[in-house]
N, C-alpha and C positions, 0 to 999 in steps of 0.2 A: 504493500499500499504506499503510495507516494505521500510526501509531507503535506501537500495541499489537501489531499483526501483526509488525512489524519486530523488536520486542523479543522476542516469542515465538519467531520464527525463529532469532534469535541464541542464545537459551537452549537451544532444541532442538538446534541445531548443536553447541553446546558439550557438551551431555549425550551426544550421539552420539559425539563425539570422545573424551570421557572413558570411554565404554563400549567403545571399540574393543579388539579382541583381536588381538594379533600374536604367534603362537606356532606352532611346528611340531607339528601334530596327530600325526604319526608318531613324533616324538621323545619324546612323553610329557612328564610333569612335569619330568623331569631333562634333557629335550632330548638324549637319547642319540644318538650318531652323527650329530648335525646338523652341517651345513656352516657354521652360524653365522647368516648373514643371512636374515631372513624375506623372502620375495618375494611379489609379488602374483600368485598362481596363477590361471590361467583355469579355471573350472569347465566352460566350453564351449571347446574348443581353438581358439585363434586362427588358427593357420596352416592347418589342414586343414578346419576347419568354418566358423568365423566369416568368414574371408576368402572362402570359397566362396559365401556368401550375401550378403555386404556390397555396398553400392553405392560405387564409386569408391575410389581410393587404395590398393588392394591390401592387403597383409598389415598395414601399419602405420597407414594413415590411413583405411581404409574405415569405413563406418558401417552400423549395423543398427537396425531398429526393435525396441523392446521395450515391453511394456505396463506402464504405471504411472499415477500420479496427478499432477495439477497443480492449483493453486488456481483456483477459479472466478473469473469476472470480478468478482463482488461480494465476493470474499475470505472468504465465509462457509462455503464447503465445498470439498471436493476432487473433481475430475472425472477419470474414467479416460480415457486417451488413449494412442495410439501415440507413443513418444518416440524421437528419434534419439540414438544414442550411438556414439562411436568404439570400434572393436573392441579397441583397445589397453587400454582400461579396462573395457569391459563384461564382466560375469560374473566379475570378479576378486575374490579374497578372500585375506587375509594369513594363510593357514593352513598353509604349508609352508616349510621352508628350501629353498634352491636344489637341494641335493644329493638330498634325499628327493623333491622334485617330479620331478626328472629320472629317478631310479631307479624310482619307482613307475609313472609314466605313459608312459615310453618305449615300452613294447610296444603302446600304442595310438596313439602320436603319430608314430612313425617308420616304421611298416609299414602296409600296407593292412588294412582291417577284414575279417576272415574269420569272424567270429562264433564264435571258439573260446571255451571256457569261461573261460579265463584273461582274455581280452579283455573278456568280459561282466562278470566279477568286478571288473575294474579300473574299468570305466565305472560300475558300481554303487557301488564304493567312493568314487569321486570325488563322486557325488551325495550319498551319506551324509556324507562329510567336509564338503562345502559346507553341508549343513543343520546339521551339528554345530557348525560355526563360527558360523553365523548365530544358532543357539540360545544358544550361549555369550555372544554379544554381546547378545542380547535379555535374558538373565538378568542380565548386568552392568548393562544400561540400567535395569532395574527397581531395582537396588541404588543406582545413581547418582541416579535420580529420587527415590527415597524417603529415601535417606540414613539418618538416625537413626530414622526412622519405619518402617523395614523390619520390625522386630520388635515394633512398638507396635500393639496392637489398638485403633484409634480408630473402629471400626464394630462395636460389640458387638451381641449378639443383639436387645436391645430396640430398637436403632436399625434393625436389619434388618427387624424386624416392623412398626415404625410408619412408616418412611419412605414406603412405597407409598401408604398412606392420606393422608399429608401431600401427596404429589405429586398425588393425585386431588382434593385440596381438602376431604377429609372431616375433616381435623384441621388446626388452625392452631397454629404455634409462632412465637416471635420470629425475626426474620431471622437473627440471629447464630447461633441454634441450628440453623436450617435449613442455613445456610452450612457449619457444622461437620459436619453429618450428610452433606451432599453431598460434601464433601471426604473424609470418612471412607469413604464408599462408593467413591469413585474410588481411594483408597489400597488398600482391600480388594481391588478388582479387580486392581490391579497386584501385590499380594502373592499373589493366586491365580495370576496369570500367572507370577510368579517360581517358585512351587512346581511348576507344570506344566512350566516350562522345565527344572527339575531332573530331573523324571521323563523328559523327552525326551532330555536329555543322557545320562542313564544308558543308555537304550536305544540311542541312536545310537552311543555309544562301544562298546557290545557288538557292534553290527553292523559297525562299522569294524574292531574287533579280529578278528572272525571272518573277514571278507573279506581282510584283510591276511595273516592266517595261511594262508588257502587260496591266495592269490596267491604268497606266498613258498615254500610247500611244494609248490605245484602239486597240491593235493589238493582234493576236493570240499568246499564250505562247507555251512553250515546253511541256505543260501538257494538258491532255485530261479529260473531264468530262463525267461521266455517270449519268444522272439525272432520277429519278423515283419518282412518287407521289403515295402515298396510299390514297384511299378514307377514309375520316374521320380524325378528329384531335385526334391523339393519344398523350397523355400527356407525351411525351418522347422527350428529346433534347440532342444532344451531339455535340461536336466540338473537333476533335482529329486528330493527325497525328501518323501513326504507320507503321511498316513493317509487312505485312501479310505473315507468313510462311506457313499458311494453308488456304484452302478455307472454305466455310461455312459448309462443311461436315466433316472437319478435314483431308482432303486430302492435302498432301504437294504440294505447288506450287513453293516453293523455296527449292532446294535440300540441303541436309546437307553439301555437298561440297561448294555450293554457300554461305550458311549461315556462314561457317567457314571463307571463304574469306572475307565476309563482316565485320566480327568481327575484321579482321586484317588490313583493309585499307578502305579508302573512295572510293566511286564510281569514275571510270575514267571519266565519262561524265554524263550529265543529263539522257541520254538514259539508263544508267545502274542503275539509282536510283530506289529503290524498295519502297520508302516511299509512303504512300497513305494518303490522307486527306479525312476525312469523316465528313459531317455535316448532322444532322437530326433535324428537328424542325417542329412544327405544325403552320400552318397559313391558314386562309381563308378556313376552313373546310377540309383541306388536311394535310397529313404528308409528308413533302418534304425530299428527300434523295439525297445527292450529293456525289458521289465518284470522287476524282480527283487524277490522277496518271500520271507518265511519259508516253509519247507516245511510249517509247521504252520498255514498260512492257506488252507484249502481254499475258503472262500467267495470270496476274491478270485480265486483261480486259476479257479474255475468261472465267475466273471463275465467274465474275459478270454477264456476258451474260448468263451463265448457270443458275445462281441464278434467274435472272429476267424471265426466261422461265418457272419457276415452277408455280404451282397453288397457289392461294392466301395464304392459310394457311402455306404451305411448304415454300413459299417465305418469309413470315414473321418470321417463325422459323429460317430459314437460316440467315436472317438479324439479328435476335436476337443473334444468335451464334457469329456473327461477333462483335456486340456491346459488348457482355459480355466478349469475349476473348481478345479484343484489345483496348477497350476504358475505360479510367478511368474518363475522364471529361464528365460525363453524368448526367442529371437531370431528375427527375420523379415527377409527381404530387403525393403527399402523399395519398390523397383520391383515386386517380386512382390506386395506387398499393394496398392499403388496401381493396378496394372494388372489385377489379377484380382478386385478387390472394389469395389463401388460405395460411395459415401460413407455410404449408409444401412447397408450391411453392415459397413463399418468401425466405425461407431458401435455397432452391435449386438455386434460382437466385443468392443469395449472394455467395454460394459455387462455382457456375460456374465462377463467376467473380474472385474469390480468386485464382483459379488454375493457370491461366495465369498471374495474377497480381504478384504472387510470383515467377513463373518460366515462362519466355517468350517462352521457348522452348516447352511448353506443350499447348495442345488445348483440351478443354472439350466440347464435343458435347452433346446437350440436346434437348429436345422437348418443350422447353419453348417458348411461343409467347409473347413477350413484347408489341406487337402492337395490343392491343385490342381496337376496335372502340367504343368510348363512345358517344352515340347519343346526350347526353345533353351537351357535351363539346363545348365551344366556344373559339375562339382566338381573341385577340385584333388586330385591323387593324393599 
């Protein structure tokens, strides 16, 4: 690794540390009724889910695969790959105090899953809370990275209009001006992301508030669940919240116009929210799938209803497309992946994940089926 790369990694690591958020999301700004210490909560439960798909070591030392990026051999780019991580640390986030973590999630951790409305609300809440925490850190990272330039417009309209022509070689400017314009463009992109994070935080907080009210009062929420179970325990688990611009086949279900509007402002009401929570996990010889979304989102509901009408193999491929294109917080059994997929298929899985992870406006359709029934797999009760 060259010295510049080492220095960049150090700076990135420090910025990420400075942008970390440690606060109980349930306690609010005043941390009401919090037990004090913020813990590292698992967004995918360690004892009942991660331990059941991990290789070796049981509940404390087992390891799972997850999809991520690693530097290429030339250090000039990042390559997608399956990465091993211990289940003690995987999928954790500093988003709850110990008291609230236990009180909120006990009904899904200490009892069998029976797909009650309350259990599905809790799974959805954990997915939304994990995404809320991640977005809070992303917003703070933008603030740390830009510092005093957060509110400085160093990429004015005339720069935005002329830079494309300069990049194409149609205009020539001194190097120091070009360097300033390129830095301004980069800062502008980060400011735009900062604004979009603010919109997402507002919506995710509303989702979390509605779901916690429903959970505590045991009343219906403004969100709807579609539950489906696959026969057999597939060693795949995920907990995620995302906005699905495409269905499982890559067809748009959110128009480009609507996508542009969403980038500029928060949803006017819960009915307008396009966020979807997805939980997938094996338990008791089945693979459970829970989609949760606003009752005012008929286009997504119709897309999932179309998916569930497909034959078994096509359904699993469609579900795999959704997971690979929208989910980063997913875990896989290492032996499950290595024994059921060829090296070419494993590379294709990683590449499919990378396309949308790098650019959320893109969707890569594949014929990969992540949900291979393993007759020897068992899950803990």
